[in-house]
C-alpha positions as CSV (number, residue, x, y, z in Angstrom):
1,M,-6.1,-14.7,-12.7
2,I,-2.9,-12.9,-11.7
3,F,-2.3,-9.2,-13.6
4,V,1.1,-8.5,-14.0
5,G,2.9,-5.5,-16.1
6,S,4.0,-6.6,-19.8
7,S,7.8,-6.5,-19.3
8,Q,7.4,-9.4,-16.7
9,R,7.6,-12.0,-19.6
10,Y,8.9,-14.9,-17.2
11,A,4.8,-15.4,-16.4
12,A,4.1,-15.2,-20.0
13,S,3.7,-19.3,-20.0
14,N,0.8,-19.5,-17.2
15,P,-2.8,-19.7,-18.3
16,N,-4.0,-17.6,-15.3
17,V,-1.7,-14.7,-16.1
18,R,-2.7,-11.5,-17.7
19,F,-0.7,-8.3,-18.8
20,F,-1.2,-4.6,-19.1
21,N,1.2,-2.4,-20.4
22,D,3.9,-1.0,-17.8
23,S,6.0,0.7,-20.3
24,K,5.6,4.0,-19.3
25,A,6.8,2.8,-15.0
26,L,9.5,0.6,-16.5
27,A,11.2,3.3,-18.8
28,A,10.9,6.0,-15.8
29,H,12.1,3.6,-13.2
30,T,15.7,4.2,-12.2
31,P,16.3,2.5,-8.7
32,P,18.8,4.3,-6.9
33,T,22.4,2.5,-6.0
34,A,23.1,1.0,-2.6
35,E,25.4,4.2,-2.0
36,E,22.4,6.5,-2.9
37,R,20.2,4.6,-0.7
38,K,22.3,5.3,2.1
39,T,21.4,9.0,1.7
40,I,17.8,9.1,0.8
41,S,15.4,9.5,3.7
42,T,12.3,6.8,4.3
43,R,9.8,9.3,3.1
44,A,12.0,10.3,0.0
45,E,12.3,6.6,-0.7
46,L,8.5,5.6,-0.2
47,A,7.5,8.5,-2.7
48,F,9.4,7.4,-5.2
49,L,7.7,4.1,-4.5
50,Y,4.4,5.3,-4.8
51,I,5.0,7.5,-7.9
52,V,6.2,4.2,-9.6
53,Q,3.1,2.1,-8.1
54,S,0.5,4.7,-9.7
55,W,2.1,4.6,-13.1
56,Y,1.3,0.7,-12.9
57,C,-2.2,1.4,-11.1
58,D,-3.0,3.7,-14.4
59,G,-1.6,1.4,-16.7
60,M,-3.8,-1.1,-15.6
61,L,-7.2,1.0,-15.2
62,S,-6.5,2.3,-18.7
63,N,-6.6,-1.3,-20.2
64,V,-10.5,-1.5,-21.2
65,D,-10.4,-5.3,-22.2
66,L,-8.3,-5.9,-19.3
67,M,-10.7,-4.3,-16.8
68,K,-13.8,-5.7,-18.6
69,E,-12.1,-9.3,-17.5
70,V,-11.2,-8.2,-14.1
71,S,-15.2,-7.5,-14.0
72,R,-16.1,-10.8,-14.2
73,A,-13.5,-12.0,-10.8
74,D,-15.5,-12.8,-7.8
75,L,-13.1,-10.7,-5.5
76,I,-10.0,-8.4,-6.1
77,V,-6.7,-9.7,-4.0
78,G,-4.0,-7.1,-3.5
79,E,-1.0,-6.0,-1.5
80,F,-0.9,-4.2,1.7
81,L,2.0,-1.6,0.0
82,Y,0.3,-1.3,-3.3
83,L,-3.6,0.0,-3.0
84,C,-4.7,-0.3,-6.5
85,S,-6.5,-2.8,-5.6
86,S,-8.7,-0.7,-3.7
87,L,-9.7,1.5,-6.4
88,I,-10.1,-1.6,-8.7
89,A,-12.8,-3.0,-6.3
90,D,-14.1,0.2,-5.5
91,K,-14.9,0.9,-9.3
92,L,-16.2,-2.6,-10.2
93,S,-18.1,-3.1,-6.8
94,L,-16.3,-6.2,-6.0
95,P,-14.8,-7.6,-2.5
96,N,-11.6,-6.7,-1.8
97,V,-8.9,-8.7,0.2
98,I,-5.5,-7.5,0.8
99,L,-2.4,-9.7,2.0
100,S,0.3,-8.0,4.0
101,A,4.1,-10.0,4.4
102,S,5.6,-6.6,5.6
103,S,4.8,-4.5,8.7
104,L,1.2,-3.5,9.7
105,S,2.7,0.0,10.5
106,A,3.5,0.9,7.1
107,P,2.4,4.3,6.2
108,T,-0.3,2.7,4.0
109,A,-1.9,1.3,7.1
110,F,-3.2,4.9,7.7
111,A,-5.7,4.1,4.7
112,F,-7.3,0.8,6.6
113,R,-7.6,2.8,9.8
114,L,-5.8,0.1,11.7
115,P,-5.0,0.7,15.7
116,F,-1.1,1.3,15.7
117,S,-1.0,4.1,18.2
118,P,2.8,5.2,18.7
119,S,2.5,5.0,22.6
120,Y,2.4,1.1,21.9
121,V,3.4,0.0,18.4
122,P,6.7,0.5,17.3
123,Q,6.6,2.4,13.9
124,L,8.2,1.8,10.5
125,N,12.1,2.2,10.7
126,V,12.1,2.8,14.2
127,H,14.1,0.1,16.5
128,L,13.4,0.0,20.0
129,S,13.9,-2.3,22.9
130,D,11.0,-3.7,24.9
131,E,11.8,-0.8,27.4
132,W,10.9,2.6,26.1
133,S,12.0,5.7,27.8
134,I,10.6,9.0,27.1
135,L,12.9,9.7,24.4
136,D,12.3,6.4,22.8
137,R,8.5,7.4,22.9
138,V,9.2,11.0,21.1
139,R,10.7,9.6,18.5
140,N,8.3,6.8,17.6
141,L,5.8,9.8,17.8
142,L,7.9,11.9,15.1
143,Q,8.0,8.9,13.0
144,W,4.3,8.2,13.2
145,M,4.0,11.6,12.1
146,L,6.5,11.6,9.2
147,N,4.5,8.3,8.2
148,Y,1.4,9.8,8.1
149,V,2.6,13.0,6.2
150,S,3.9,10.5,3.6
151,Y,0.2,8.9,3.3
152,A,-1.5,11.9,3.2
153,Q,0.7,14.1,1.1
154,D,2.6,11.6,-1.1
155,L,0.2,8.6,-1.4
156,C,-3.1,10.2,-1.4
157,S,-2.5,12.9,-3.8
158,L,-0.9,10.7,-6.8
159,Y,-4.4,7.8,-6.4
160,G,-6.4,11.0,-5.8
161,N,-5.5,12.1,-9.3
162,I,-5.9,8.5,-10.5
163,K,-8.9,8.4,-9.0
164,A,-10.3,11.1,-10.8
165,K,-8.9,10.5,-14.1
166,H,-10.9,7.5,-14.4
167,N,-13.9,8.5,-12.7
168,V,-13.5,5.8,-9.7
169,T,-16.5,6.4,-7.2
170,P,-16.7,10.2,-7.5
171,D,-19.1,10.7,-4.8
172,K,-16.2,9.1,-2.5
173,S,-13.2,10.8,-1.1
174,I,-9.8,9.0,-1.7
175,H,-9.5,8.1,2.1
176,E,-12.8,6.2,1.5
177,T,-11.8,4.4,-1.6
178,L,-8.1,3.4,0.0
179,G,-9.6,2.2,2.9
180,R,-12.0,0.0,1.0
181,V,-11.3,-3.6,2.4
182,D,-13.6,-6.7,3.4
183,L,-10.2,-8.7,4.8
184,I,-6.3,-8.2,5.7
185,I,-4.4,-11.1,5.9
186,G,-1.2,-10.6,7.5
187,Q,1.6,-13.2,6.7
188,M,3.5,-12.7,9.9
189,H,4.0,-14.0,13.4
190,F,2.3,-11.5,15.3
191,G,4.1,-12.1,18.3
192,L,7.6,-12.3,16.8
193,E,7.6,-9.8,14.4
194,H,5.0,-7.1,15.0
195,P,3.8,-7.5,18.8
196,R,0.9,-5.0,19.5
197,P,0.4,-4.6,23.4
198,L,-3.3,-4.5,24.4
199,Y,-4.6,-1.0,25.0
200,P,-5.6,0.2,28.4
201,S,-9.4,0.5,27.2
202,K,-9.3,-3.5,26.0
203,Y,-11.6,-5.6,28.2
204,F,-12.3,-9.4,28.0
């Protein structure tokens, strides 16, 4: 089954689709214009995305009938940039599979403890060549720090409130719940789109 917001009526004819109320998110969603996007920082843009996502997640978890239907599933399939599936899977004790069509250096990667050391891996929105100077490495490290702040302060606080509201595994921290994943499927060519050099401690 596929669960989407009730505003997405294009999917109404699909018998495998189930809807949840997304009126709150839809009413408050005012995407920035092209001109506004030029002046918005990466963190501010991500923070806005997390807020909208939290409304969708709260709407889904608040739908009792829908959650009963989800509880009969064999596993939960979610998206790398939208971590609501981790809360649902943890609440219902179901396996959680994450699909990623984006960079594995997005701030949500912190939740899954993916190794992306700023010494080796280009961070989100940092465009570097294959030869890094010391200034390039400093710039990459600073972006890593900003990404972590975005995850820890913006994303975790929002999902932490939802976790507490819906009593999702109260014995676990928000970091443990968001990091609950059984399999991550990356839909990109790693060698071309996201090269990750071997770490010095890696042996074969």
